C-alpha positions as CSV (number, residue, x, y, z in Angstrom):
1,M,-83.6,59.7,-60.7
2,S,-80.3,58.8,-59.1
3,L,-79.4,57.2,-55.9
4,L,-77.5,60.6,-54.6
5,A,-81.6,61.6,-54.8
6,A,-83.0,58.9,-53.2
7,L,-80.9,59.6,-49.7
8,P,-82.0,61.7,-46.9
9,A,-80.1,65.3,-46.4
10,P,-77.2,65.3,-43.5
11,A,-78.7,65.8,-40.0
12,R,-75.4,68.3,-39.4
13,Q,-72.5,69.8,-41.7
14,Q,-69.0,70.2,-40.5
15,A,-66.6,72.3,-43.0
16,A,-64.5,70.7,-44.2
17,S,-60.7,72.2,-43.5
18,V,-58.6,71.9,-46.4
19,A,-55.0,72.9,-44.4
20,T,-53.1,74.3,-47.5
21,K,-49.4,72.7,-47.7
22,T,-47.0,75.7,-48.6
23,Q,-44.0,73.5,-51.0
24,T,-41.1,75.1,-51.1
25,S,-38.9,74.3,-54.1
26,T,-35.0,74.4,-54.0
27,A,-33.0,74.4,-56.5
28,I,-29.8,72.5,-56.9
29,V,-27.4,75.2,-58.2
30,T,-23.8,73.9,-59.4
31,T,-20.9,76.4,-59.1
32,I,-18.5,76.1,-62.2
33,K,-15.1,76.7,-61.2
34,E,-13.6,79.5,-63.5
35,I,-10.7,78.5,-65.7
36,P,-8.6,81.2,-66.9
37,R,-8.6,81.9,-70.8
38,Y,-5.9,81.0,-73.0
39,L,-2.3,82.2,-72.8
40,Y,-3.1,82.8,-69.3
41,R,-2.8,79.4,-68.2
42,K,1.2,79.2,-67.2
43,K,0.8,78.7,-63.9
44,Y,-3.0,76.6,-63.9
45,V,-2.3,73.1,-62.9
46,P,-5.9,71.2,-62.9
47,R,-6.0,68.1,-60.2
48,K,-9.6,67.6,-60.0
49,P,-12.6,66.8,-61.9
50,E,-13.9,70.2,-61.3
51,D,-10.9,72.3,-62.7
52,F,-11.8,71.1,-65.9
53,G,-14.9,72.5,-65.7
54,D,-17.0,69.7,-67.6
55,G,-14.6,69.9,-70.7
56,G,-11.4,67.9,-71.7
57,A,-7.8,67.6,-70.8
58,F,-5.6,71.2,-71.4
59,P,-2.5,70.4,-74.4
60,E,-0.6,72.8,-73.4
61,I,-0.3,72.4,-69.7
62,H,2.2,69.7,-69.7
63,V,1.5,68.1,-67.1
64,A,-0.8,64.3,-66.5
65,Q,-3.8,65.2,-66.4
66,Y,-7.1,63.5,-66.0
67,P,-10.4,65.0,-66.8
68,L,-13.6,63.0,-65.4
69,D,-10.9,60.0,-63.4
70,M,-11.0,58.9,-66.9
71,G,-7.7,57.0,-67.3
72,K,-6.5,57.4,-63.3
73,E,-5.4,54.1,-62.4
74,A,-7.2,53.1,-58.5
75,S,-5.1,53.0,-55.4
76,R,-4.0,49.4,-55.0
77,S,-4.4,48.6,-51.5
78,G,-3.9,44.1,-52.0
79,K,-0.1,44.7,-51.5
80,T,-0.6,46.3,-47.4
81,L,-0.7,44.1,-44.9
82,A,-2.4,43.6,-41.7
83,V,-0.6,44.2,-38.7
84,T,-0.6,41.1,-36.7
85,V,0.7,39.7,-33.0
86,D,2.0,36.7,-31.8
87,A,1.0,34.6,-28.6
88,D,2.2,36.5,-26.1
89,G,1.3,40.0,-27.8
90,H,4.0,41.2,-29.3
91,F,4.0,42.1,-32.8
92,Q,5.0,40.1,-35.8
93,Y,7.0,42.6,-38.1
94,D,8.7,39.5,-39.3
95,A,5.2,39.1,-41.6
96,V,6.6,40.5,-45.0
97,I,9.2,37.9,-45.9
98,K,7.3,35.0,-44.8
99,Q,4.7,35.4,-48.1
100,G,5.3,34.1,-52.0
101,A,7.4,31.7,-51.9
102,N,8.3,31.3,-48.0
103,R,5.1,31.6,-46.8
104,E,5.1,27.4,-46.1
105,K,8.5,27.2,-44.9
106,I,10.3,28.1,-42.0
107,V,11.5,31.1,-41.7
108,H,14.1,31.8,-38.0
109,S,13.8,35.7,-38.4
110,G,13.7,36.5,-34.4
111,H,16.4,36.2,-31.2
112,Q,15.0,33.2,-30.5
113,A,16.0,31.0,-33.3
114,L,19.3,31.7,-31.4
115,I,18.2,30.1,-27.8
116,P,19.5,26.3,-28.4
117,K,16.6,24.3,-28.8
118,I,17.3,22.7,-25.5
119,D,16.1,25.7,-23.6
120,R,13.5,26.0,-25.2
121,L,12.3,22.4,-24.0
122,N,10.0,22.4,-21.2
123,A,7.3,20.3,-19.5
124,E,4.2,19.9,-22.0
125,S,6.6,19.6,-25.1
126,N,8.3,16.5,-23.8
127,V,5.0,14.3,-23.1
128,R,4.7,10.6,-25.5
129,P,2.4,11.1,-27.8
130,N,-0.8,8.9,-27.3
131,E,-1.8,6.3,-30.0
132,E,-3.6,8.6,-32.2
133,Q,-0.9,10.3,-32.6
134,I,1.6,7.7,-33.4
135,K,-0.7,5.8,-36.0
136,E,-1.1,9.0,-37.5
137,T,2.2,9.7,-38.2
138,A,3.4,5.8,-39.4
139,R,0.1,6.4,-41.7
140,A,1.4,9.7,-43.0
141,T,4.9,8.3,-43.4
142,M,4.0,4.7,-44.9
143,E,1.4,7.5,-47.8
144,A,5.9,9.5,-48.5
145,L,7.3,6.3,-48.4
146,Q,4.9,4.7,-50.4
147,K,4.7,7.6,-52.7
148,V,8.8,7.5,-53.8
149,V,9.0,4.2,-54.4
150,S,5.9,4.1,-56.7
151,G,8.2,7.4,-58.5
152,K,10.9,4.9,-58.7
153,I,9.1,1.9,-59.6
154,A,7.4,4.3,-62.4
155,S,10.5,5.5,-63.1
156,V,12.4,2.2,-64.0
157,N,9.5,1.0,-65.8
158,P,9.6,1.2,-70.1
159,S,5.8,3.1,-69.9
160,A,7.3,5.5,-72.6
161,V,7.2,2.9,-75.0
162,P,4.5,3.7,-77.4
163,K,1.7,0.5,-77.5
164,Q,1.4,-1.4,-80.5
165,P,-2.2,-1.7,-82.1
166,Q,-4.6,-3.8,-81.1
167,N,-7.4,-6.3,-82.2
168,S,-9.0,-4.5,-85.9
169,T,-12.4,-3.6,-84.8
170,L,-15.6,-3.9,-87.5
171,I,-18.0,-0.9,-87.2
172,K,-21.6,-1.1,-88.6
173,Y,-23.6,2.5,-89.5
174,T,-25.7,3.2,-92.3
175,P,-25.2,6.1,-94.4
176,A,-27.2,9.1,-95.2
177,Q,-27.1,9.0,-98.9
178,Q,-29.3,6.0,-99.9
179,G,-30.3,4.6,-103.2
180,S,-29.2,2.5,-106.1
181,Q,-26.3,4.8,-107.6
182,F,-24.6,4.9,-103.8
183,A,-22.8,1.2,-103.1
184,S,-24.7,-0.6,-105.4
185,G,-27.5,-0.1,-103.1
186,A,-26.5,-0.7,-100.0
187,G,-28.2,-0.1,-97.3
188,Q,-25.6,-0.8,-94.2
189,R,-21.3,-0.6,-94.7
190,V,-19.2,-2.3,-92.4
191,I,-16.1,-0.3,-91.9
192,K,-12.5,-2.1,-90.3
193,M,-10.3,0.2,-88.1
194,Q,-7.2,-0.9,-87.2
195,D,-4.3,1.4,-85.9
196,M,-1.0,1.6,-87.9
197,P,2.0,0.2,-85.4
198,V,4.4,2.5,-84.2
199,D,8.2,2.2,-84.3
200,P,9.5,2.7,-81.1
201,L,12.6,3.9,-81.9
202,E,11.2,7.2,-84.2
203,P,12.3,10.5,-82.8
204,P,9.2,12.6,-81.5
205,K,7.0,14.7,-83.1
206,F,7.3,17.7,-81.4
207,R,9.4,19.4,-79.6
208,H,8.6,20.3,-75.2
209,V,9.7,23.4,-73.8
210,K,10.2,23.8,-70.5
211,V,9.3,27.9,-68.8
212,P,12.4,28.7,-67.4
213,R,11.9,29.1,-63.3
214,S,11.2,32.2,-62.1
215,G,13.3,33.7,-59.5
216,G,11.2,33.7,-56.3
217,S,10.9,35.4,-53.6
218,P,14.2,37.7,-52.2
219,P,16.5,35.4,-50.3
220,V,16.4,35.4,-46.2
221,P,18.2,37.6,-43.8
222,V,20.5,35.4,-41.8
223,L,21.0,36.3,-38.6
224,H,24.6,37.2,-37.0
225,S,25.8,37.8,-34.2
226,P,26.6,41.5,-32.6
227,P,30.1,42.7,-33.7
228,R,32.7,43.2,-31.5
229,P,36.6,44.8,-31.6
230,M,39.1,42.5,-33.5
231,S,41.6,42.1,-30.9
232,V,45.7,42.0,-31.3
233,K,45.5,38.1,-30.7
234,D,42.7,38.0,-33.7
235,R,44.3,40.3,-35.8
236,Q,47.9,38.1,-35.8
237,D,46.0,34.9,-36.1
238,W,43.7,35.9,-39.2
239,K,47.4,37.0,-40.8
240,I,48.4,35.2,-43.9
241,P,51.8,34.6,-45.0
242,P,52.4,36.3,-48.9
243,C,52.4,32.9,-51.0
244,I,56.4,32.6,-51.9
245,S,57.8,30.2,-53.5
246,N,61.1,28.2,-52.6
247,W,61.9,27.2,-56.2
248,K,59.9,29.6,-58.6
249,N,61.2,33.2,-59.4
250,P,60.2,34.7,-62.3
251,K,59.9,38.2,-61.8
252,G,63.6,38.1,-60.2
253,Y,62.4,40.1,-56.8
254,T,64.8,39.7,-54.4
255,I,62.9,38.2,-51.3
256,P,63.9,39.2,-47.7
257,L,64.7,36.3,-45.4
258,D,62.2,36.7,-42.9
259,K,59.6,36.8,-45.7
260,R,60.9,33.5,-47.3
261,L,60.5,32.2,-43.5
262,A,57.7,33.3,-43.2
263,A,56.8,31.4,-46.4
264,D,58.3,28.2,-45.2
265,G,55.8,28.3,-42.6
266,R,58.3,27.3,-40.1
267,S,56.9,30.5,-37.6
268,L,53.7,28.5,-37.4
269,T,54.5,26.0,-35.7
270,Q,55.6,25.9,-31.7
271,Q,58.9,24.9,-30.4
272,T,58.0,22.4,-28.2
273,I,59.8,20.1,-25.3
274,N,58.4,17.2,-23.8
275,N,58.3,17.6,-19.5
276,K,59.4,13.5,-19.9
277,A,62.2,14.6,-21.8
278,A,64.5,15.6,-18.9
279,K,63.5,12.5,-17.3
280,L,64.5,10.0,-20.1
281,S,68.0,12.3,-19.8
282,E,68.2,11.9,-16.5
283,A,67.5,8.1,-16.9
284,L,70.5,7.8,-20.3
285,Y,72.8,9.3,-17.8
286,N,71.9,7.1,-14.5
287,A,72.0,3.9,-16.9
288,E,75.6,5.1,-18.7
289,K,76.8,5.7,-15.2
290,A,75.7,2.4,-13.8
291,A,77.0,0.7,-16.4
292,R,80.8,1.8,-15.9
293,E,80.6,1.7,-12.4
294,E,79.5,-2.0,-13.5
295,V,82.4,-2.5,-15.9
296,A,85.1,-0.6,-13.6
297,L,84.5,-3.1,-10.9
298,R,84.0,-6.2,-13.4
299,A,87.8,-5.4,-14.7
300,A,88.8,-4.6,-11.4
301,I,87.8,-8.1,-10.4
302,Q,89.7,-9.5,-13.5
303,K,92.9,-7.4,-12.7
304,E,93.0,-8.9,-8.8
305,L,92.9,-12.8,-10.7
306,Q,95.3,-12.1,-13.0
307,M,97.3,-11.1,-10.1
308,K,96.2,-13.8,-7.9
309,E,96.9,-16.2,-10.9
310,R,100.4,-14.8,-11.4
311,E,101.1,-15.4,-7.4
312,K,100.3,-18.6,-7.5
313,R,102.4,-19.4,-11.1
314,E,105.5,-17.3,-9.6
315,K,104.9,-20.0,-5.5
316,E,105.1,-23.1,-8.2
317,Q,108.2,-21.7,-10.0
318,R,109.9,-21.0,-6.8
319,A,108.9,-24.2,-5.3
320,A,110.1,-25.9,-8.5
321,A,113.7,-24.5,-7.7
322,M,114.4,-25.2,-4.4
323,Q,113.3,-29.0,-4.8
324,A,115.7,-28.6,-7.9
């Protein structure tokens, strides 16, 4: 007797409603592009994978073909720079020249670089540094100087001289081959190791070839002032006379006199007279006039003295004649 037969019959029976679900099967329809037949593909150019009809390339069509994208290089997007802005919100178009070798350099590529530095300073930038900044700057400076000094000392010291052999070393080991037929039956062996002396004047055994330095990034563009029209004075100032020698004329050319004078450089120097030249000439004239007056006065006084002396002598002679 089974367990189901022992159970009592149910009091109410309900009909179980079975909901039938219709399952719709969707078939995937793949459309294959129709490809022209052979000898009719004159203007047919396959570009997409479906243009090949799930097959290979067409050798009679002389264009670059990539069936199933085989051999096609992936698009490179690593050379595109992101658009960046500065602190004022302006676009930084000079990000292109700050790549590569110029990444760690200061590149002046804007109008702000032409403004004098004293005009760009403000009250905030002139604040004195605190003690921590002073100590940090002093420490960085000391490390940089120490690095330079250590490099100089290392280049002077004879560090390239090969080391001479030191004391010998004794190595004791147990060989794998044991027996009376090996090394007279010795169980262990001792080896004395010592380096051979190295000649310091021996040429190097290997040749070190340095790799040539790469060209690097192109030079940074130089900021120029806007072009200005050249005036007549500027053109005359920049006019350079031809090189004409006063001693050599191997070709025997007939050189005009104005060209020779221009090559001599006489026209380049402007003759200027000092303002004190007139004062000097006037002072010399006055001094000469005063000297002439003094000479004339001295001559007149001497003549007058001579006349008085002559009159005195004549009086004495007349008096002597009267007494006689």
